[in-house]
PDB file of N, H, CA, C and O in Angstrom:
ATOM      1  N   MET A   1       7.938  54.570 -12.623  1.00  0.00           N
ATOM      2  CA  MET A   1       7.241  53.715 -11.654  1.00  0.00           C
ATOM      3  C   MET A   1       7.809  52.069 -11.937  1.00  0.00           C
ATOM      4  O   MET A   1       8.075  51.632 -13.057  1.00  0.00           O
ATOM      5  N   PRO A   2       7.895  51.474 -10.950  1.00  0.00           N
ATOM      6  CA  PRO A   2       8.614  49.697 -10.455  1.00  0.00           C
ATOM      7  C   PRO A   2       7.208  49.611 -10.461  1.00  0.00           C
ATOM      8  O   PRO A   2       6.371  50.375  -9.980  1.00  0.00           O
ATOM      9  N   PRO A   3       7.042  48.183 -11.307  1.00  0.00           N
ATOM     10  CA  PRO A   3       5.903  47.284 -11.773  1.00  0.00           C
ATOM     11  C   PRO A   3       5.471  46.844 -10.037  1.00  0.00           C
ATOM     12  O   PRO A   3       6.145  46.369  -9.123  1.00  0.00           O
ATOM     13  N   ILE A   4       4.022  47.270 -10.143  1.00  0.00           N
ATOM     14  H   ILE A   4       3.475  47.655 -10.886  1.00  0.00           H
ATOM     15  CA  ILE A   4       3.454  46.485  -8.848  1.00  0.00           C
ATOM     16  C   ILE A   4       3.020  44.683  -8.799  1.00  0.00           C
ATOM     17  O   ILE A   4       2.189  43.969  -9.361  1.00  0.00           O
ATOM     18  N   ALA A   5       4.024  44.511  -7.871  1.00  0.00           N
ATOM     19  H   ALA A   5       4.698  45.091  -7.415  1.00  0.00           H
ATOM     20  CA  ALA A   5       4.138  42.744  -7.791  1.00  0.00           C
ATOM     21  C   ALA A   5       2.528  42.220  -7.745  1.00  0.00           C
ATOM     22  O   ALA A   5       1.543  42.898  -7.452  1.00  0.00           O
ATOM     23  N   SER A   6       2.572  41.102  -8.047  1.00  0.00           N
ATOM     24  H   SER A   6       3.372  40.552  -8.286  1.00  0.00           H
ATOM     25  CA  SER A   6       1.076  40.175  -7.680  1.00  0.00           C
ATOM     26  C   SER A   6       0.593  39.775  -6.364  1.00  0.00           C
ATOM     27  O   SER A   6       1.371  39.188  -5.613  1.00  0.00           O
ATOM     28  N   PRO A   7      -0.404  39.984  -6.058  1.00  0.00           N
ATOM     29  CA  PRO A   7      -0.614  39.449  -4.476  1.00  0.00           C
ATOM     30  C   PRO A   7      -0.101  37.949  -4.688  1.00  0.00           C
ATOM     31  O   PRO A   7       0.400  37.488  -3.662  1.00  0.00           O
ATOM     32  N   ARG A   8      -0.110  37.234  -5.591  1.00  0.00           N
ATOM     33  H   ARG A   8      -0.517  37.609  -6.425  1.00  0.00           H
ATOM     34  CA  ARG A   8       0.558  35.647  -5.150  1.00  0.00           C
ATOM     35  C   ARG A   8       1.754  35.958  -4.894  1.00  0.00           C
ATOM     36  O   ARG A   8       2.229  36.040  -3.761  1.00  0.00           O
ATOM     37  N   ALA A   9       2.543  36.227  -6.308  1.00  0.00           N
ATOM     38  H   ALA A   9       2.157  36.161  -7.228  1.00  0.00           H
ATOM     39  CA  ALA A   9       4.472  36.433  -6.092  1.00  0.00           C
ATOM     40  C   ALA A   9       4.325  37.050  -4.686  1.00  0.00           C
ATOM     41  O   ALA A   9       4.860  36.271  -3.898  1.00  0.00           O
ATOM     42  N   SER A  10       3.702  38.384  -3.883  1.00  0.00           N
ATOM     43  H   SER A  10       3.267  39.018  -4.523  1.00  0.00           H
ATOM     44  CA  SER A  10       4.062  38.266  -2.740  1.00  0.00           C
ATOM     45  C   SER A  10       4.061  37.469  -1.438  1.00  0.00           C
ATOM     46  O   SER A  10       4.706  37.615  -0.400  1.00  0.00           O
ATOM     47  N   ILE A  11       3.328  36.763  -1.733  1.00  0.00           N
ATOM     48  H   ILE A  11       2.804  36.644  -2.576  1.00  0.00           H
ATOM     49  CA  ILE A  11       2.455  36.122  -1.227  1.00  0.00           C
ATOM     50  C   ILE A  11       3.780  34.284  -0.753  1.00  0.00           C
ATOM     51  O   ILE A  11       3.873  33.494   0.186  1.00  0.00           O
ATOM     52  N   GLN A  12       4.610  34.533  -2.375  1.00  0.00           N
ATOM     53  H   GLN A  12       4.535  35.175  -3.139  1.00  0.00           H
ATOM     54  CA  GLN A  12       5.786  33.472  -2.469  1.00  0.00           C
ATOM     55  C   GLN A  12       6.448  33.928  -2.210  1.00  0.00           C
ATOM     56  O   GLN A  12       7.171  33.086  -1.677  1.00  0.00           O
ATOM     57  N   PHE A  13       7.154  35.311  -2.101  1.00  0.00           N
ATOM     58  H   PHE A  13       6.567  35.995  -2.534  1.00  0.00           H
ATOM     59  CA  PHE A  13       7.873  35.738  -1.267  1.00  0.00           C
ATOM     60  C   PHE A  13       8.444  35.653   0.082  1.00  0.00           C
ATOM     61  O   PHE A  13       9.583  35.500   0.523  1.00  0.00           O
ATOM     62  N   VAL A  14       6.791  35.864   0.803  1.00  0.00           N
ATOM     63  H   VAL A  14       5.866  35.988   0.444  1.00  0.00           H
ATOM     64  CA  VAL A  14       6.854  35.755   2.254  1.00  0.00           C
ATOM     65  C   VAL A  14       7.131  34.670   2.753  1.00  0.00           C
ATOM     66  O   VAL A  14       7.739  34.460   3.803  1.00  0.00           O
ATOM     67  N   ALA A  15       6.582  33.748   1.833  1.00  0.00           N
ATOM     68  H   ALA A  15       6.088  33.919   0.981  1.00  0.00           H
ATOM     69  CA  ALA A  15       6.688  32.229   2.397  1.00  0.00           C
ATOM     70  C   ALA A  15       8.227  31.477   2.187  1.00  0.00           C
ATOM     71  O   ALA A  15       8.678  30.530   2.832  1.00  0.00           O
ATOM     72  N   ALA A  16       8.738  32.077   1.291  1.00  0.00           N
ATOM     73  H   ALA A  16       8.372  32.846   0.767  1.00  0.00           H
ATOM     74  CA  ALA A  16      10.381  31.978   0.969  1.00  0.00           C
ATOM     75  C   ALA A  16      11.114  32.602   2.086  1.00  0.00           C
ATOM     76  O   ALA A  16      12.208  32.162   2.439  1.00  0.00           O
ATOM     77  N   LEU A  17      10.322  34.020   2.884  1.00  0.00           N
ATOM     78  H   LEU A  17       9.433  34.378   2.598  1.00  0.00           H
ATOM     79  CA  LEU A  17      11.533  34.346   3.501  1.00  0.00           C
ATOM     80  C   LEU A  17      11.058  33.326   5.100  1.00  0.00           C
ATOM     81  O   LEU A  17      11.717  33.101   6.115  1.00  0.00           O
ATOM     82  N   THR A  18      10.297  33.101   4.884  1.00  0.00           N
ATOM     83  H   THR A  18       9.762  33.284   4.059  1.00  0.00           H
ATOM     84  CA  THR A  18       9.816  32.509   6.372  1.00  0.00           C
ATOM     85  C   THR A  18      10.335  31.135   6.509  1.00  0.00           C
ATOM     86  O   THR A  18      10.687  30.571   7.545  1.00  0.00           O
ATOM     87  N   ASP A  19      10.327  30.597   5.058  1.00  0.00           N
ATOM     88  H   ASP A  19      10.041  31.055   4.216  1.00  0.00           H
ATOM     89  CA  ASP A  19      11.198  29.071   5.261  1.00  0.00           C
ATOM     90  C   ASP A  19      12.175  29.270   5.460  1.00  0.00           C
ATOM     91  O   ASP A  19      12.686  28.602   6.359  1.00  0.00           O
ATOM     92  N   GLY A  20      12.817  30.051   4.923  1.00  0.00           N
ATOM     93  H   GLY A  20      12.402  30.594   4.193  1.00  0.00           H
ATOM     94  CA  GLY A  20      14.245  30.299   5.093  1.00  0.00           C
ATOM     95  C   GLY A  20      14.869  30.935   6.832  1.00  0.00           C
ATOM     96  O   GLY A  20      15.994  30.594   7.199  1.00  0.00           O
ATOM     97  N   ALA A  21      13.963  31.868   7.761  1.00  0.00           N
ATOM     98  H   ALA A  21      13.049  32.144   7.464  1.00  0.00           H
ATOM     99  CA  ALA A  21      14.168  32.113   8.685  1.00  0.00           C
ATOM    100  C   ALA A  21      14.110  30.378   9.916  1.00  0.00           C
ATOM    101  O   ALA A  21      14.711  30.084  10.948  1.00  0.00           O
ATOM    102  N   ALA A  22      12.991  29.596   8.997  1.00  0.00           N
ATOM    103  H   ALA A  22      12.502  29.835   8.158  1.00  0.00           H
ATOM    104  CA  ALA A  22      12.734  28.791   9.824  1.00  0.00           C
ATOM    105  C   ALA A  22      14.199  27.771   9.939  1.00  0.00           C
ATOM    106  O   ALA A  22      14.673  27.158  10.895  1.00  0.00           O
ATOM    107  N   GLU A  23      14.569  27.889   8.751  1.00  0.00           N
ATOM    108  H   GLU A  23      14.184  28.387   7.974  1.00  0.00           H
ATOM    109  CA  GLU A  23      16.056  26.866   7.987  1.00  0.00           C
ATOM    110  C   GLU A  23      16.987  27.210   8.777  1.00  0.00           C
ATOM    111  O   GLU A  23      17.623  26.305   9.317  1.00  0.00           O
ATOM    112  N   THR A  24      17.369  28.778   9.101  1.00  0.00           N
ATOM    113  H   THR A  24      16.852  29.513   8.663  1.00  0.00           H
ATOM    114  CA  THR A  24      17.945  29.358   9.877  1.00  0.00           C
ATOM    115  C   THR A  24      18.201  28.572  11.276  1.00  0.00           C
ATOM    116  O   THR A  24      19.134  27.908  11.729  1.00  0.00           O
ATOM    117  N   ARG A  25      16.331  29.153  11.950  1.00  0.00           N
ATOM    118  H   ARG A  25      15.574  29.693  11.582  1.00  0.00           H
ATOM    119  CA  ARG A  25      16.553  28.250  13.379  1.00  0.00           C
ATOM    120  C   ARG A  25      16.924  26.890  13.065  1.00  0.00           C
ATOM    121  O   ARG A  25      17.701  26.350  13.852  1.00  0.00           O
ATOM    122  N   ARG A  26      16.583  26.338  12.224  1.00  0.00           N
ATOM    123  H   ARG A  26      15.952  26.777  11.585  1.00  0.00           H
ATOM    124  CA  ARG A  26      16.770  24.870  12.452  1.00  0.00           C
ATOM    125  C   ARG A  26      18.639  24.594  12.802  1.00  0.00           C
ATOM    126  O   ARG A  26      19.233  23.926  13.648  1.00  0.00           O
ATOM    127  N   ALA A  27      19.029  25.368  11.822  1.00  0.00           N
ATOM    128  H   ALA A  27      18.547  25.911  11.134  1.00  0.00           H
ATOM    129  CA  ALA A  27      20.592  25.021  11.528  1.00  0.00           C
ATOM    130  C   ALA A  27      21.307  25.692  12.949  1.00  0.00           C
ATOM    131  O   ALA A  27      22.017  24.981  13.660  1.00  0.00           O
ATOM    132  N   ARG A  28      21.077  26.952  13.241  1.00  0.00           N
ATOM    133  H   ARG A  28      20.500  27.529  12.664  1.00  0.00           H
ATOM    134  CA  ARG A  28      20.850  27.329  14.561  1.00  0.00           C
ATOM    135  C   ARG A  28      21.007  26.206  15.577  1.00  0.00           C
ATOM    136  O   ARG A  28      22.123  25.783  15.880  1.00  0.00           O
ATOM    137  N   GLU A  29      19.853  25.711  16.116  1.00  0.00           N
ATOM    138  H   GLU A  29      18.946  26.055  15.870  1.00  0.00           H
ATOM    139  CA  GLU A  29      19.329  24.463  16.964  1.00  0.00           C
ATOM    140  C   GLU A  29      20.600  23.696  16.824  1.00  0.00           C
ATOM    141  O   GLU A  29      21.551  23.773  17.601  1.00  0.00           O
ATOM    142  N   THR A  30      20.519  22.878  15.655  1.00  0.00           N
ATOM    143  H   THR A  30      19.746  22.816  15.024  1.00  0.00           H
ATOM    144  CA  THR A  30      21.516  22.168  15.521  1.00  0.00           C
ATOM    145  C   THR A  30      22.911  22.139  15.587  1.00  0.00           C
ATOM    146  O   THR A  30      23.580  21.106  15.619  1.00  0.00           O
ATOM    147  N   GLN A  31      23.332  23.247  15.605  1.00  0.00           N
ATOM    148  H   GLN A  31      22.789  24.086  15.579  1.00  0.00           H
ATOM    149  CA  GLN A  31      24.520  23.883  16.153  1.00  0.00           C
ATOM    150  C   GLN A  31      24.629  24.163  17.481  1.00  0.00           C
ATOM    151  O   GLN A  31      25.839  24.162  17.711  1.00  0.00           O
ATOM    152  N   ARG A  32      24.061  24.389  18.432  1.00  0.00           N
ATOM    153  H   ARG A  32      23.079  24.390  18.246  1.00  0.00           H
ATOM    154  CA  ARG A  32      24.211  24.493  19.634  1.00  0.00           C
ATOM    155  C   ARG A  32      23.974  23.087  20.042  1.00  0.00           C
ATOM    156  O   ARG A  32      24.639  22.777  21.030  1.00  0.00           O
ATOM    157  N   VAL A  33      23.124  22.030  19.505  1.00  0.00           N
ATOM    158  H   VAL A  33      22.584  22.282  18.702  1.00  0.00           H
ATOM    159  CA  VAL A  33      22.783  20.639  20.256  1.00  0.00           C
ATOM    160  C   VAL A  33      24.832  20.140  20.148  1.00  0.00           C
ATOM    161  O   VAL A  33      25.544  19.664  21.032  1.00  0.00           O
ATOM    162  N   ILE A  34      25.169  20.507  18.763  1.00  0.00           N
ATOM    163  H   ILE A  34      24.590  20.894  18.045  1.00  0.00           H
ATOM    164  CA  ILE A  34      26.540  19.328  18.906  1.00  0.00           C
ATOM    165  C   ILE A  34      27.365  20.615  19.474  1.00  0.00           C
ATOM    166  O   ILE A  34      28.565  20.362  19.361  1.00  0.00           O
ATOM    167  N   ILE A  35      27.186  21.714  19.962  1.00  0.00           N
ATOM    168  H   ILE A  35      26.212  21.920  20.054  1.00  0.00           H
ATOM    169  CA  ILE A  35      28.644  21.995  20.588  1.00  0.00           C
ATOM    170  C   ILE A  35      27.926  21.264  21.957  1.00  0.00           C
ATOM    171  O   ILE A  35      28.413  20.222  22.396  1.00  0.00           O
ATOM    172  N   GLU A  36      27.180  21.656  22.358  1.00  0.00           N
ATOM    173  H   GLU A  36      26.784  22.502  22.001  1.00  0.00           H
ATOM    174  CA  GLU A  36      26.791  20.861  23.936  1.00  0.00           C
ATOM    175  C   GLU A  36      27.115  19.385  24.095  1.00  0.00           C
ATOM    176  O   GLU A  36      27.388  18.884  25.186  1.00  0.00           O
ATOM    177  N   ILE A  37      27.069  18.688  22.904  1.00  0.00           N
ATOM    178  H   ILE A  37      26.847  19.094  22.018  1.00  0.00           H
ATOM    179  CA  ILE A  37      27.617  17.809  23.067  1.00  0.00           C
ATOM    180  C   ILE A  37      29.327  17.678  23.435  1.00  0.00           C
ATOM    181  O   ILE A  37      29.831  17.130  24.415  1.00  0.00           O
ATOM    182  N   GLU A  38      30.015  18.381  22.292  1.00  0.00           N
ATOM    183  H   GLU A  38      29.606  18.826  21.495  1.00  0.00           H
ATOM    184  CA  GLU A  38      30.991  18.370  22.087  1.00  0.00           C
ATOM    185  C   GLU A  38      31.723  18.490  23.589  1.00  0.00           C
ATOM    186  O   GLU A  38      32.673  17.833  24.016  1.00  0.00           O
ATOM    187  N   ALA A  39      30.884  19.658  24.308  1.00  0.00           N
ATOM    188  H   ALA A  39      30.113  20.192  23.961  1.00  0.00           H
ATOM    189  CA  ALA A  39      31.181  20.178  25.676  1.00  0.00           C
ATOM    190  C   ALA A  39      31.435  19.300  26.745  1.00  0.00           C
ATOM    191  O   ALA A  39      32.277  19.218  27.640  1.00  0.00           O
ATOM    192  N   PHE A  40      30.349  18.606  26.342  1.00  0.00           N
ATOM    193  H   PHE A  40      29.665  18.672  25.615  1.00  0.00           H
ATOM    194  CA  PHE A  40      30.137  16.994  27.434  1.00  0.00           C
ATOM    195  C   PHE A  40      31.478  16.283  27.217  1.00  0.00           C
ATOM    196  O   PHE A  40      32.453  16.234  27.967  1.00  0.00           O
ATOM    197  N   ILE A  41      31.308  15.806  26.144  1.00  0.00           N
ATOM    198  H   ILE A  41      30.516  15.845  25.535  1.00  0.00           H
ATOM    199  CA  ILE A  41      32.481  14.964  26.059  1.00  0.00           C
ATOM    200  C   ILE A  41      33.644  14.994  26.162  1.00  0.00           C
ATOM    201  O   ILE A  41      34.382  14.012  26.244  1.00  0.00           O
ATOM    202  N   ILE A  42      34.126  16.742  26.175  1.00  0.00           N
ATOM    203  H   ILE A  42      33.527  17.540  26.108  1.00  0.00           H
ATOM    204  CA  ILE A  42      35.514  17.150  26.684  1.00  0.00           C
ATOM    205  C   ILE A  42      34.886  16.556  28.341  1.00  0.00           C
ATOM    206  O   ILE A  42      35.282  15.664  29.092  1.00  0.00           O
ATOM    207  N   TYR A  43      33.863  17.441  28.415  1.00  0.00           N
ATOM    208  H   TYR A  43      33.541  18.165  27.805  1.00  0.00           H
ATOM    209  CA  TYR A  43      34.189  17.342  30.491  1.00  0.00           C
ATOM    210  C   TYR A  43      34.039  16.050  30.647  1.00  0.00           C
ATOM    211  O   TYR A  43      34.275  16.118  31.853  1.00  0.00           O
ATOM    212  N   ILE A  44      33.809  14.672  30.443  1.00  0.00           N
ATOM    213  H   ILE A  44      33.617  14.618  29.463  1.00  0.00           H
ATOM    214  CA  ILE A  44      34.394  13.696  30.553  1.00  0.00           C
ATOM    215  C   ILE A  44      35.266  13.323  30.258  1.00  0.00           C
ATOM    216  O   ILE A  44      35.821  12.520  31.008  1.00  0.00           O
ATOM    217  N   LEU A  45      35.731  13.599  29.315  1.00  0.00           N
ATOM    218  H   LEU A  45      35.280  14.252  28.706  1.00  0.00           H
ATOM    219  CA  LEU A  45      37.204  13.378  28.831  1.00  0.00           C
ATOM    220  C   LEU A  45      38.461  14.034  30.068  1.00  0.00           C
ATOM    221  O   LEU A  45      39.492  13.528  30.511  1.00  0.00           O
ATOM    222  N   CYS A  46      37.887  15.164  30.287  1.00  0.00           N
ATOM    223  H   CYS A  46      37.050  15.575  29.927  1.00  0.00           H
ATOM    224  CA  CYS A  46      39.433  15.771  31.633  1.00  0.00           C
ATOM    225  C   CYS A  46      38.443  14.718  33.015  1.00  0.00           C
ATOM    226  O   CYS A  46      39.223  14.028  33.671  1.00  0.00           O
ATOM    227  N   GLY A  47      37.455  14.622  33.299  1.00  0.00           N
ATOM    228  H   GLY A  47      36.821  15.183  32.766  1.00  0.00           H
ATOM    229  CA  GLY A  47      37.049  13.898  34.310  1.00  0.00           C
ATOM    230  C   GLY A  47      37.796  12.407  34.280  1.00  0.00           C
ATOM    231  O   GLY A  47      38.192  12.019  35.379  1.00  0.00           O
ATOM    232  N   LEU A  48      38.048  11.465  33.053  1.00  0.00           N
ATOM    233  H   LEU A  48      37.726  11.780  32.161  1.00  0.00           H
ATOM    234  CA  LEU A  48      38.723  10.598  33.042  1.00  0.00           C
ATOM    235  C   LEU A  48      40.640  11.066  33.132  1.00  0.00           C
ATOM    236  O   LEU A  48      41.517  10.492  33.777  1.00  0.00           O
ATOM    237  N   TRP A  49      40.693  11.618  32.722  1.00  0.00           N
ATOM    238  H   TRP A  49      39.981  12.085  32.198  1.00  0.00           H
ATOM    239  CA  TRP A  49      42.117  12.313  32.689  1.00  0.00           C
ATOM    240  C   TRP A  49      42.688  12.634  34.449  1.00  0.00           C
ATOM    241  O   TRP A  49      43.755  12.386  35.012  1.00  0.00           O
ATOM    242  N   CYS A  50      41.619  13.179  34.842  1.00  0.00           N
ATOM    243  H   CYS A  50      40.753  13.380  34.385  1.00  0.00           H
ATOM    244  CA  CYS A  50      41.898  13.180  36.382  1.00  0.00           C
ATOM    245  C   CYS A  50      41.891  12.058  37.270  1.00  0.00           C
ATOM    246  O   CYS A  50      42.530  11.893  38.309  1.00  0.00           O
ATOM    247  N   LEU A  51      41.115  11.357  36.728  1.00  0.00           N
ATOM    248  H   LEU A  51      40.596  11.491  35.884  1.00  0.00           H
ATOM    249  CA  LEU A  51      41.116  10.183  37.575  1.00  0.00           C
ATOM    250  C   LEU A  51      42.257   9.208  37.398  1.00  0.00           C
ATOM    251  O   LEU A  51      42.724   8.422  38.222  1.00  0.00           O
ATOM    252  N   ARG A  52      42.658   9.463  35.947  1.00  0.00           N
ATOM    253  H   ARG A  52      42.278  10.101  35.278  1.00  0.00           H
ATOM    254  CA  ARG A  52      44.039   8.105  35.735  1.00  0.00           C
ATOM    255  C   ARG A  52      45.175   8.945  36.251  1.00  0.00           C
ATOM    256  O   ARG A  52      46.260   8.364  36.235  1.00  0.00           O
ATOM    257  N   GLN A  53      45.177  10.094  36.673  1.00  0.00           N
ATOM    258  H   GLN A  53      44.296  10.566  36.685  1.00  0.00           H
ATOM    259  CA  GLN A  53      46.484  10.940  37.513  1.00  0.00           C
ATOM    260  C   GLN A  53      46.480  10.538  38.906  1.00  0.00           C
ATOM    261  O   GLN A  53      47.358  10.900  39.689  1.00  0.00           O
ATOM    262  N   LYS A  54      45.322   9.656  39.285  1.00  0.00           N
ATOM    263  H   LYS A  54      44.608   9.363  38.649  1.00  0.00           H
ATOM    264  CA  LYS A  54      45.102   9.147  40.334  1.00  0.00           C
ATOM    265  C   LYS A  54      44.918  10.388  41.469  1.00  0.00           C
ATOM    266  O   LYS A  54      45.539  10.384  42.532  1.00  0.00           O
ATOM    267  N   ASN A  55      44.473  10.885  41.286  1.00  0.00           N
ATOM    268  H   ASN A  55      43.968  10.889  40.422  1.00  0.00           H
ATOM    269  CA  ASN A  55      43.979  12.124  42.335  1.00  0.00           C
ATOM    270  C   ASN A  55      42.541  12.562  41.972  1.00  0.00           C
ATOM    271  O   ASN A  55      42.161  13.243  41.020  1.00  0.00           O
ATOM    272  N   PRO A  56      41.847  12.000  42.967  1.00  0.00           N
ATOM    273  CA  PRO A  56      40.851  12.469  42.497  1.00  0.00           C
ATOM    274  C   PRO A  56      40.249  13.295  43.272  1.00  0.00           C
ATOM    275  O   PRO A  56      39.048  13.235  43.534  1.00  0.00           O
ATOM    276  N   LEU A  57      41.230  14.340  43.807  1.00  0.00           N
ATOM    277  H   LEU A  57      42.205  14.390  43.595  1.00  0.00           H
ATOM    278  CA  LEU A  57      40.515  15.371  44.258  1.00  0.00           C
ATOM    279  C   LEU A  57      40.813  16.879  42.949  1.00  0.00           C
ATOM    280  O   LEU A  57      40.447  18.050  42.849  1.00  0.00           O
ATOM    281  N   ALA A  58      41.364  16.262  42.452  1.00  0.00           N
ATOM    282  H   ALA A  58      41.661  15.311  42.533  1.00  0.00           H
ATOM    283  CA  ALA A  58      41.951  17.348  41.632  1.00  0.00           C
ATOM    284  C   ALA A  58      40.213  17.185  40.692  1.00  0.00           C
ATOM    285  O   ALA A  58      40.080  18.309  40.208  1.00  0.00           O
ATOM    286  N   LEU A  59      39.392  16.633  40.420  1.00  0.00           N
ATOM    287  H   LEU A  59      39.501  15.720  40.813  1.00  0.00           H
ATOM    288  CA  LEU A  59      38.009  16.866  40.094  1.00  0.00           C
ATOM    289  C   LEU A  59      37.587  17.710  40.723  1.00  0.00           C
ATOM    290  O   LEU A  59      36.950  18.528  40.059  1.00  0.00           O
ATOM    291  N   ALA A  60      37.676  17.985  42.203  1.00  0.00           N
ATOM    292  H   ALA A  60      38.193  17.320  42.742  1.00  0.00           H
ATOM    293  CA  ALA A  60      36.998  19.348  42.608  1.00  0.00           C
ATOM    294  C   ALA A  60      37.429  20.596  42.557  1.00  0.00           C
ATOM    295  O   ALA A  60      36.688  21.536  42.845  1.00  0.00           O
ATOM    296  N   HIS A  61      38.721  20.757  42.173  1.00  0.00           N
ATOM    297  H   HIS A  61      39.323  19.993  41.939  1.00  0.00           H
ATOM    298  CA  HIS A  61      39.194  21.517  41.797  1.00  0.00           C
ATOM    299  C   HIS A  61      39.501  22.399  40.469  1.00  0.00           C
ATOM    300  O   HIS A  61      40.326  23.295  40.295  1.00  0.00           O
ATOM    301  N   GLN A  62      38.399  21.738  39.464  1.00  0.00           N
ATOM    302  H   GLN A  62      37.728  21.009  39.606  1.00  0.00           H
ATOM    303  CA  GLN A  62      38.000  22.376  38.164  1.00  0.00           C
ATOM    304  C   GLN A  62      38.046  23.715  38.157  1.00  0.00           C
ATOM    305  O   GLN A  62      37.738  24.338  37.140  1.00  0.00           O
TER     306      GLN A  62
END
């Protein structure tokens, strides 16, 4: 029969799982923000490229 874990060990285990889940959530949120910033930069660069082509209508056709 496996040994029965003490209540303190169980609480520490659950706390560690909760901390891991929160850390994963923070990492996902950080990654999402970075992707949004990259997308915005690409959008601005594409707009500048279209303006450089001296064809403002190109912006409307994206």
